[in-house]
All heavy atoms as a GROMACS GRO file, in nm:
protein
  434
    1MET      N    1   0.085  -0.117   0.000
    1MET     CA    2   0.000   0.000   0.000
    1MET      C    3   0.090   0.124   0.000
    1MET      O    4   0.191   0.129   0.069
    1MET     CB    5  -0.090  -0.001   0.124
    1MET     CG    6  -0.187   0.113   0.130
    1MET     SD    7  -0.292   0.117   0.278
    1MET     CE    8  -0.396  -0.023   0.250
    2GLU      N    9   0.048   0.222  -0.077
    2GLU     CA   10   0.126   0.345  -0.082
    2GLU      C   11   0.125   0.415   0.053
    2GLU      O   12   0.030   0.404   0.130
    2GLU     CB   13   0.067   0.438  -0.188
    2GLU     CG   14   0.080   0.385  -0.330
    2GLU     CD   15   0.015   0.477  -0.429
    2GLU    OE1   16   0.043   0.598  -0.425
    2GLU    OE2   17  -0.065   0.428  -0.510
    3GLN      N   18   0.231   0.488   0.079
    3GLN     CA   19   0.250   0.551   0.210
    3GLN      C   20   0.140   0.652   0.242
    3GLN      O   21   0.092   0.659   0.354
    3GLN     CB   22   0.387   0.618   0.216
    3GLN     CG   23   0.429   0.660   0.354
    3GLN     CD   24   0.455   0.541   0.444
    3GLN    OE1   25   0.492   0.434   0.399
    3GLN    NE2   26   0.436   0.560   0.573
    4TRP      N   27   0.098   0.730   0.143
    4TRP     CA   28  -0.005   0.831   0.169
    4TRP      C   29  -0.138   0.765   0.201
    4TRP      O   30  -0.214   0.815   0.285
    4TRP     CB   31  -0.020   0.930   0.053
    4TRP     CG   32  -0.081   0.873  -0.071
    4TRP    CD1   33  -0.015   0.818  -0.177
    4TRP    CD2   34  -0.221   0.863  -0.102
    4TRP    NE1   35  -0.105   0.775  -0.271
    4TRP    CE2   36  -0.231   0.802  -0.228
    4TRP    CE3   37  -0.337   0.900  -0.035
    4TRP    CZ2   38  -0.353   0.777  -0.288
    4TRP    CZ3   39  -0.459   0.876  -0.095
    4TRP    CH2   40  -0.467   0.815  -0.220
    5LYS      N   41  -0.169   0.653   0.135
    5LYS     CA   42  -0.294   0.582   0.164
    5LYS      C   43  -0.293   0.527   0.305
    5LYS      O   44  -0.394   0.532   0.375
    5LYS     CB   45  -0.315   0.467   0.064
    5LYS     CG   46  -0.358   0.509  -0.072
    5LYS     CD   47  -0.381   0.387  -0.160
    5LYS     CE   48  -0.412   0.427  -0.301
    5LYS     NZ   49  -0.426   0.310  -0.389
    6GLN      N   50  -0.179   0.473   0.345
    6GLN     CA   51  -0.167   0.417   0.479
    6GLN      C   52  -0.185   0.526   0.585
    6GLN      O   53  -0.253   0.505   0.686
    6GLN     CB   54  -0.032   0.349   0.493
    6GLN     CG   55  -0.017   0.267   0.618
    6GLN     CD   56   0.114   0.191   0.620
    6GLN    OE1   57   0.203   0.216   0.541
    6GLN    NE2   58   0.125   0.099   0.711
    7SER      N   59  -0.126   0.642   0.561
    7SER     CA   60  -0.136   0.752   0.655
    7SER      C   61  -0.281   0.803   0.664
    7SER      O   62  -0.334   0.826   0.773
    7SER     CB   63  -0.043   0.865   0.613
    7SER     OG   64  -0.049   0.972   0.704
    8ALA      N   65  -0.346   0.820   0.550
    8ALA     CA   66  -0.484   0.869   0.548
    8ALA      C   67  -0.578   0.767   0.613
    8ALA      O   68  -0.668   0.804   0.689
    8ALA     CB   69  -0.528   0.898   0.405
    9LEU      N   70  -0.557   0.639   0.586
    9LEU     CA   71  -0.640   0.534   0.644
    9LEU      C   72  -0.622   0.526   0.795
    9LEU      O   73  -0.720   0.514   0.870
    9LEU     CB   74  -0.607   0.399   0.579
    9LEU     CG   75  -0.694   0.282   0.619
    9LEU    CD1   76  -0.839   0.307   0.580
    9LEU    CD2   77  -0.645   0.155   0.554
   10THR      N   78  -0.500   0.538   0.841
   10THR     CA   79  -0.473   0.536   0.986
   10THR      C   80  -0.542   0.654   1.054
   10THR      O   81  -0.602   0.638   1.161
   10THR     CB   82  -0.321   0.541   1.013
   10THR    OG1   83  -0.259   0.431   0.947
   10THR    CG2   84  -0.292   0.536   1.161
   11GLY      N   85  -0.534   0.772   0.994
   11GLY     CA   86  -0.600   0.890   1.050
   11GLY      C   87  -0.751   0.873   1.058
   11GLY      O   88  -0.813   0.905   1.158
   12ALA      N   89  -0.810   0.818   0.951
   12ALA     CA   90  -0.954   0.798   0.949
   12ALA      C   91  -0.997   0.696   1.055
   12ALA      O   92  -1.097   0.716   1.124
   12ALA     CB   93  -0.998   0.752   0.811
   13ILE      N   94  -0.920   0.589   1.069
   13ILE     CA   95  -0.952   0.487   1.169
   13ILE      C   96  -0.941   0.544   1.310
   13ILE      O   97  -1.027   0.516   1.396
   13ILE     CB   98  -0.862   0.363   1.150
   13ILE    CG1   99  -0.902   0.289   1.022
   13ILE    CG2  100  -0.871   0.269   1.270
   13ILE    CD1  101  -0.808   0.178   0.982
   14LEU      N  102  -0.838   0.624   1.336
   14LEU     CA  103  -0.824   0.686   1.468
   14LEU      C  104  -0.944   0.775   1.501
   14LEU      O  105  -0.997   0.771   1.613
   14LEU     CB  106  -0.696   0.770   1.474
   14LEU     CG  107  -0.566   0.697   1.502
   14LEU    CD1  108  -0.449   0.792   1.489
   14LEU    CD2  109  -0.569   0.635   1.639
   15ILE      N  110  -0.987   0.853   1.404
   15ILE     CA  111  -1.101   0.942   1.427
   15ILE      C  112  -1.228   0.861   1.455
   15ILE      O  113  -1.302   0.889   1.550
   15ILE     CB  114  -1.122   1.035   1.306
   15ILE    CG1  115  -1.004   1.130   1.291
   15ILE    CG2  116  -1.252   1.114   1.318
   15ILE    CD1  117  -1.000   1.205   1.160
   16ILE      N  118  -1.253   0.759   1.373
   16ILE     CA  119  -1.373   0.677   1.390
   16ILE      C  120  -1.374   0.608   1.525
   16ILE      O  121  -1.474   0.609   1.597
   16ILE     CB  122  -1.385   0.576   1.275
   16ILE    CG1  123  -1.416   0.649   1.144
   16ILE    CG2  124  -1.492   0.471   1.304
   16ILE    CD1  125  -1.401   0.563   1.021
   17LEU      N  126  -1.261   0.547   1.564
   17LEU     CA  127  -1.255   0.478   1.692
   17LEU      C  128  -1.272   0.573   1.810
   17LEU      O  129  -1.339   0.539   1.908
   17LEU     CB  130  -1.123   0.400   1.704
   17LEU     CG  131  -1.111   0.276   1.617
   17LEU    CD1  132  -0.971   0.217   1.631
   17LEU    CD2  133  -1.216   0.174   1.653
   18ALA      N  134  -1.214   0.690   1.802
   18ALA     CA  135  -1.227   0.787   1.911
   18ALA      C  136  -1.371   0.834   1.925
   18ALA      O  137  -1.422   0.846   2.037
   18ALA     CB  138  -1.134   0.907   1.886
   19VAL      N  139  -1.438   0.857   1.814
   19VAL     CA  140  -1.579   0.901   1.820
   19VAL      C  141  -1.667   0.789   1.876
   19VAL      O  142  -1.753   0.814   1.962
   19VAL     CB  143  -1.627   0.946   1.680
   19VAL    CG1  144  -1.777   0.965   1.678
   19VAL    CG2  145  -1.556   1.073   1.638
   20ILE      N  146  -1.644   0.666   1.832
   20ILE     CA  147  -1.721   0.553   1.884
   20ILE      C  148  -1.698   0.537   2.034
   20ILE      O  149  -1.792   0.517   2.112
   20ILE     CB  150  -1.686   0.423   1.809
   20ILE    CG1  151  -1.742   0.428   1.666
   20ILE    CG2  152  -1.741   0.301   1.881
   20ILE    CD1  153  -1.696   0.315   1.578
   21PHE      N  154  -1.572   0.546   2.077
   21PHE     CA  155  -1.540   0.533   2.218
   21PHE      C  156  -1.607   0.644   2.300
   21PHE      O  157  -1.659   0.618   2.409
   21PHE     CB  158  -1.388   0.535   2.236
   21PHE     CG  159  -1.343   0.500   2.374
   21PHE    CD1  160  -1.350   0.370   2.420
   21PHE    CD2  161  -1.292   0.597   2.458
   21PHE    CE1  162  -1.308   0.337   2.547
   21PHE    CE2  163  -1.250   0.566   2.586
   21PHE     CZ  164  -1.257   0.435   2.630
   22ALA      N  165  -1.607   0.766   2.248
   22ALA     CA  166  -1.670   0.878   2.319
   22ALA      C  167  -1.821   0.857   2.330
   22ALA      O  168  -1.882   0.888   2.433
   22ALA     CB  169  -1.640   1.009   2.248
   23ILE      N  170  -1.882   0.805   2.224
   23ILE     CA  171  -2.027   0.780   2.227
   23ILE      C  172  -2.059   0.670   2.328
   23ILE      O  173  -2.155   0.682   2.405
   23ILE     CB  174  -2.078   0.744   2.086
   23ILE    CG1  175  -2.073   0.867   1.996
   23ILE    CG2  176  -2.220   0.688   2.093
   23ILE    CD1  177  -2.100   0.838   1.850
   24LEU      N  178  -1.981   0.564   2.328
   24LEU     CA  179  -2.008   0.454   2.420
   24LEU      C  180  -1.989   0.494   2.566
   24LEU      O  181  -2.065   0.451   2.652
   24LEU     CB  182  -1.917   0.335   2.387
   24LEU     CG  183  -1.948   0.261   2.256
   24LEU    CD1  184  -1.844   0.153   2.232
   24LEU    CD2  185  -2.087   0.202   2.260
   25ARG      N  186  -1.890   0.577   2.594
   25ARG     CA  187  -1.867   0.620   2.732
   25ARG      C  188  -1.953   0.740   2.771
   25ARG      O  189  -1.958   0.777   2.888
   25ARG     CB  190  -1.719   0.655   2.752
   25ARG     CG  191  -1.634   0.530   2.746
   25ARG     CD  192  -1.498   0.556   2.795
   25ARG     NE  193  -1.503   0.617   2.928
   25ARG     CZ  194  -1.402   0.624   3.009
   25ARG    NH1  195  -1.287   0.575   2.973
   25ARG    NH2  196  -1.413   0.680   3.127
   26LYS      N  197  -2.014   0.804   2.673
   26LYS     CA  198  -2.098   0.922   2.694
   26LYS      C  199  -2.023   1.036   2.763
   26LYS      O  200  -2.080   1.110   2.843
   26LYS     CB  201  -2.223   0.886   2.772
   26LYS     CG  202  -2.312   0.790   2.697
   26LYS     CD  203  -2.439   0.762   2.773
   26LYS     CE  204  -2.530   0.680   2.686
   26LYS     NZ  205  -2.543   0.543   2.722
   27GLU      N  206  -1.895   1.047   2.730
   27GLU     CA  207  -1.815   1.158   2.780
   27GLU      C  208  -1.698   1.181   2.686
   27GLU      O  209  -1.657   1.092   2.614
   27GLU     CB  210  -1.763   1.130   2.921
   27GLU     CG  211  -1.658   1.021   2.926
   27GLU     CD  212  -1.598   1.004   3.064
   27GLU    OE1  213  -1.535   1.100   3.111
   27GLU    OE2  214  -1.613   0.897   3.121
   28ILE      N  215  -1.650   1.302   2.689
   28ILE     CA  216  -1.532   1.336   2.609
   28ILE      C  217  -1.427   1.389   2.705
   28ILE      O  218  -1.452   1.487   2.776
   28ILE     CB  219  -1.565   1.442   2.503
   28ILE    CG1  220  -1.665   1.386   2.402
   28ILE    CG2  221  -1.439   1.487   2.431
   28ILE    CD1  222  -1.709   1.483   2.296
   29ASN      N  223  -1.313   1.322   2.708
   29ASN     CA  224  -1.205   1.371   2.794
   29ASN      C  225  -1.086   1.412   2.707
   29ASN      O  226  -1.091   1.404   2.584
   29ASN     CB  227  -1.165   1.266   2.899
   29ASN     CG  228  -1.123   1.136   2.838
   29ASN    OD1  229  -1.080   1.132   2.723
   29ASN    ND2  230  -1.135   1.028   2.913
   30ILE      N  231  -0.981   1.456   2.770
   30ILE     CA  232  -0.867   1.511   2.698
   30ILE      C  233  -0.801   1.406   2.608
   30ILE      O  234  -0.751   1.439   2.501
   30ILE     CB  235  -0.764   1.574   2.796
   30ILE    CG1  236  -0.654   1.649   2.722
   30ILE    CG2  237  -0.704   1.468   2.886
   30ILE    CD1  238  -0.701   1.773   2.653
   31TRP      N  239  -0.804   1.280   2.647
   31TRP     CA  240  -0.740   1.175   2.566
   31TRP      C  241  -0.816   1.152   2.437
   31TRP      O  242  -0.757   1.131   2.331
   31TRP     CB  243  -0.727   1.046   2.646
   31TRP     CG  244  -0.638   1.063   2.764
   31TRP    CD1  245  -0.675   1.064   2.894
   31TRP    CD2  246  -0.497   1.088   2.763
   31TRP    NE1  247  -0.566   1.086   2.974
   31TRP    CE2  248  -0.456   1.102   2.895
   31TRP    CE3  249  -0.403   1.101   2.661
   31TRP    CZ2  250  -0.323   1.126   2.930
   31TRP    CZ3  251  -0.271   1.126   2.696
   31TRP    CH2  252  -0.233   1.139   2.828
   32ILE      N  253  -0.947   1.158   2.443
   32ILE     CA  254  -1.029   1.143   2.322
   32ILE      C  255  -1.001   1.258   2.227
   32ILE      O  256  -0.984   1.239   2.107
   32ILE     CB  257  -1.180   1.138   2.358
   32ILE    CG1  258  -1.211   1.022   2.451
   32ILE    CG2  259  -1.264   1.132   2.232
   32ILE    CD1  260  -1.204   0.887   2.388
   33VAL      N  261  -0.994   1.378   2.281
   33VAL     CA  262  -0.967   1.496   2.199
   33VAL      C  263  -0.829   1.486   2.135
   33VAL      O  264  -0.813   1.516   2.015
   33VAL     CB  265  -0.980   1.625   2.284
   33VAL    CG1  266  -0.936   1.747   2.204
   33VAL    CG2  267  -1.122   1.641   2.332
   34LEU      N  268  -0.729   1.443   2.210
   34LEU     CA  269  -0.595   1.428   2.155
   34LEU      C  270  -0.589   1.323   2.045
   34LEU      O  271  -0.520   1.342   1.944
   34LEU     CB  272  -0.495   1.394   2.266
   34LEU     CG  273  -0.464   1.506   2.364
   34LEU    CD1  274  -0.374   1.456   2.476
   34LEU    CD2  275  -0.399   1.622   2.292
   35ILE      N  276  -0.660   1.214   2.060
   35ILE     CA  277  -0.663   1.110   1.958
   35ILE      C  278  -0.732   1.161   1.831
   35ILE      O  279  -0.686   1.134   1.720
   35ILE     CB  280  -0.730   0.982   2.010
   35ILE    CG1  281  -0.641   0.917   2.116
   35ILE    CG2  282  -0.759   0.884   1.899
   35ILE    CD1  283  -0.706   0.804   2.191
   36ILE      N  284  -0.840   1.237   1.848
   36ILE     CA  285  -0.907   1.295   1.731
   36ILE      C  286  -0.816   1.393   1.659
   36ILE      O  287  -0.806   1.392   1.536
   36ILE     CB  288  -1.040   1.360   1.773
   36ILE    CG1  289  -1.139   1.252   1.815
   36ILE    CG2  290  -1.098   1.445   1.660
   36ILE    CD1  291  -1.268   1.304   1.875
   37ILE      N  292  -0.747   1.477   1.734
   37ILE     CA  293  -0.653   1.572   1.673
   37ILE      C  294  -0.542   1.498   1.600
   37ILE      O  295  -0.506   1.534   1.487
   37ILE     CB  296  -0.596   1.668   1.780
   37ILE    CG1  297  -0.706   1.762   1.828
   37ILE    CG2  298  -0.478   1.747   1.725
   37ILE    CD1  299  -0.668   1.846   1.949
   38LEU      N  300  -0.487   1.394   1.661
   38LEU     CA  301  -0.383   1.314   1.596
   38LEU      C  302  -0.435   1.251   1.467
   38LEU      O  303  -0.366   1.249   1.364
   38LEU     CB  304  -0.333   1.206   1.691
   38LEU     CG  305  -0.226   1.112   1.636
   38LEU    CD1  306  -0.099   1.189   1.606
   38LEU    CD2  307  -0.200   1.001   1.735
   39GLY      N  308  -0.558   1.200   1.470
   39GLY     CA  309  -0.617   1.142   1.351
   39GLY      C  310  -0.636   1.243   1.240
   39GLY      O  311  -0.608   1.214   1.123
   40VAL      N  312  -0.681   1.362   1.274
   40VAL     CA  313  -0.700   1.467   1.174
   40VAL      C  314  -0.567   1.508   1.113
   40VAL      O  315  -0.555   1.523   0.991
   40VAL     CB  316  -0.773   1.589   1.237
   40VAL    CG1  317  -0.771   1.709   1.144
   40VAL    CG2  318  -0.916   1.552   1.272
   41VAL      N  319  -0.465   1.524   1.196
   41VAL     CA  320  -0.332   1.560   1.146
   41VAL      C  321  -0.278   1.452   1.054
   41VAL      O  322  -0.222   1.480   0.947
   41VAL     CB  323  -0.236   1.589   1.263
   41VAL    CG1  324  -0.092   1.599   1.215
   41VAL    CG2  325  -0.277   1.715   1.336
   42ASP      N  326  -0.294   1.326   1.093
   42ASP     CA  327  -0.247   1.215   1.011
   42ASP      C  328  -0.321   1.209   0.878
   42ASP      O  329  -0.261   1.186   0.773
   42ASP     CB  330  -0.263   1.084   1.087
   42ASP     CG  331  -0.175   0.973   1.035
   42ASP    OD1  332  -0.076   1.004   0.966
   42ASP    OD2  333  -0.203   0.856   1.066
   43LEU      N  334  -0.451   1.230   0.881
   43LEU     CA  335  -0.531   1.232   0.759
   43LEU      C  336  -0.488   1.346   0.666
   43LEU      O  337  -0.468   1.325   0.546
   43LEU     CB  338  -0.679   1.245   0.795
   43LEU     CG  339  -0.779   1.238   0.682
   43LEU    CD1  340  -0.775   1.103   0.614
   43LEU    CD2  341  -0.918   1.264   0.735
   44ILE      N  342  -0.472   1.464   0.721
   44ILE     CA  343  -0.428   1.580   0.641
   44ILE      C  344  -0.289   1.556   0.584
   44ILE      O  345  -0.262   1.586   0.467
   44ILE     CB  346  -0.433   1.709   0.725
   44ILE    CG1  347  -0.578   1.745   0.753
   44ILE    CG2  348  -0.361   1.823   0.656
   44ILE    CD1  349  -0.595   1.858   0.853
   45PHE      N  350  -0.199   1.501   0.664
   45PHE     CA  351  -0.064   1.474   0.619
   45PHE      C  352  -0.064   1.373   0.504
   45PHE      O  353   0.008   1.389   0.406
   45PHE     CB  354   0.022   1.422   0.735
   45PHE     CG  355   0.166   1.405   0.701
   45PHE    CD1  356   0.246   1.514   0.671
   45PHE    CD2  357   0.222   1.279   0.699
   45PHE    CE1  358   0.380   1.498   0.640
   45PHE    CE2  359   0.355   1.261   0.667
   45PHE     CZ  360   0.434   1.371   0.637
   46GLY      N  361  -0.149   1.270   0.514
   46GLY     CA  362  -0.158   1.170   0.407
   46GLY      C  363  -0.210   1.231   0.278
   46GLY      O  364  -0.159   1.203   0.169
   47LEU      N  365  -0.313   1.315   0.288
   47LEU     CA  366  -0.368   1.379   0.168
   47LEU      C  367  -0.269   1.480   0.109
   47LEU      O  368  -0.261   1.495  -0.014
   47LEU     CB  369  -0.501   1.446   0.202
   47LEU     CG  370  -0.612   1.349   0.241
   47LEU    CD1  371  -0.737   1.427   0.282
   47LEU    CD2  372  -0.642   1.251   0.130
   48TYR      N  373  -0.192   1.546   0.194
   48TYR     CA  374  -0.090   1.638   0.145
   48TYR      C  375   0.018   1.562   0.068
   48TYR      O  376   0.064   1.607  -0.037
   48TYR     CB  377  -0.028   1.714   0.263
   48TYR     CG  378   0.092   1.797   0.224
   48TYR    CD1  379   0.075   1.919   0.159
   48TYR    CD2  380   0.221   1.755   0.253
   48TYR    CE1  381   0.184   1.995   0.123
   48TYR    CE2  382   0.331   1.830   0.216
   48TYR     CZ  383   0.312   1.950   0.152
   48TYR     OH  384   0.420   2.025   0.115
   49ARG      N  385   0.057   1.446   0.121
   49ARG     CA  386   0.158   1.366   0.052
   49ARG      C  387   0.107   1.317  -0.083
   49ARG      O  388   0.184   1.307  -0.179
   49ARG     CB  389   0.200   1.247   0.137
   49ARG     CG  390   0.281   1.291   0.258
   49ARG     CD  391   0.316   1.178   0.346
   49ARG     NE  392   0.421   1.100   0.281
   49ARG     CZ  393   0.485   1.002   0.338
   49ARG    NH1  394   0.454   0.967   0.459
   49ARG    NH2  395   0.579   0.937   0.275
   50LYS      N  396  -0.021   1.288  -0.093
   50LYS     CA  397  -0.079   1.247  -0.222
   50LYS      C  398  -0.072   1.363  -0.321
   50LYS      O  399  -0.033   1.346  -0.436
   50LYS     CB  400  -0.223   1.203  -0.203
   50LYS     CG  401  -0.289   1.168  -0.335
   50LYS     CD  402  -0.436   1.139  -0.319
   50LYS     CE  403  -0.497   1.110  -0.455
   50LYS     NZ  404  -0.639   1.105  -0.450
   51LYS      N  405  -0.111   1.482  -0.272
   51LYS     CA  406  -0.113   1.599  -0.359
   51LYS      C  407   0.027   1.634  -0.410
   51LYS      O  408   0.045   1.667  -0.527
   51LYS     CB  409  -0.171   1.718  -0.284
   51LYS     CG  410  -0.187   1.843  -0.367
   51LYS     CD  411  -0.240   1.957  -0.283
   51LYS     CE  412  -0.150   2.074  -0.309
   51LYS     NZ  413  -0.169   2.184  -0.222
   52GLU      N  414   0.124   1.624  -0.323
   52GLU     CA  415   0.262   1.658  -0.359
   52GLU      C  416   0.334   1.544  -0.432
   52GLU      O  417   0.441   1.564  -0.485
   52GLU     CB  418   0.341   1.697  -0.233
   52GLU     CG  419   0.292   1.823  -0.167
   52GLU     CD  420   0.308   1.945  -0.256
   52GLU    OE1  421   0.413   1.959  -0.324
   52GLU    OE2  422   0.215   2.027  -0.258
   53GLY      N  423   0.276   1.425  -0.427
   53GLY     CA  424   0.339   1.312  -0.494
   53GLY      C  425   0.459   1.257  -0.420
   53GLY      O  426   0.550   1.199  -0.480
   54ILE      N  427   0.462   1.275  -0.290
   54ILE     CA  428   0.575   1.228  -0.208
   54ILE      C  429   0.559   1.081  -0.180
   54ILE      O  430   0.460   1.035  -0.139
   54ILE     CB  431   0.586   1.310  -0.078
   54ILE    CG1  432   0.609   1.455  -0.109
   54ILE    CG2  433   0.697   1.256   0.009
   54ILE    CD1  434   0.605   1.547   0.010
   0.00000   0.00000   0.00000
């Protein structure tokens, strides 16, 4: 799998899992927020690498 696809997929999975976990626990704490931020950054970085052809 290409590196940008792996990065974008990892970011999307992190975001989905964090949202599911927050819904199941019915609370949002700092760790959930940090995981969502990490997922968004990873997703953006993967899409940037695709655009730049890196």
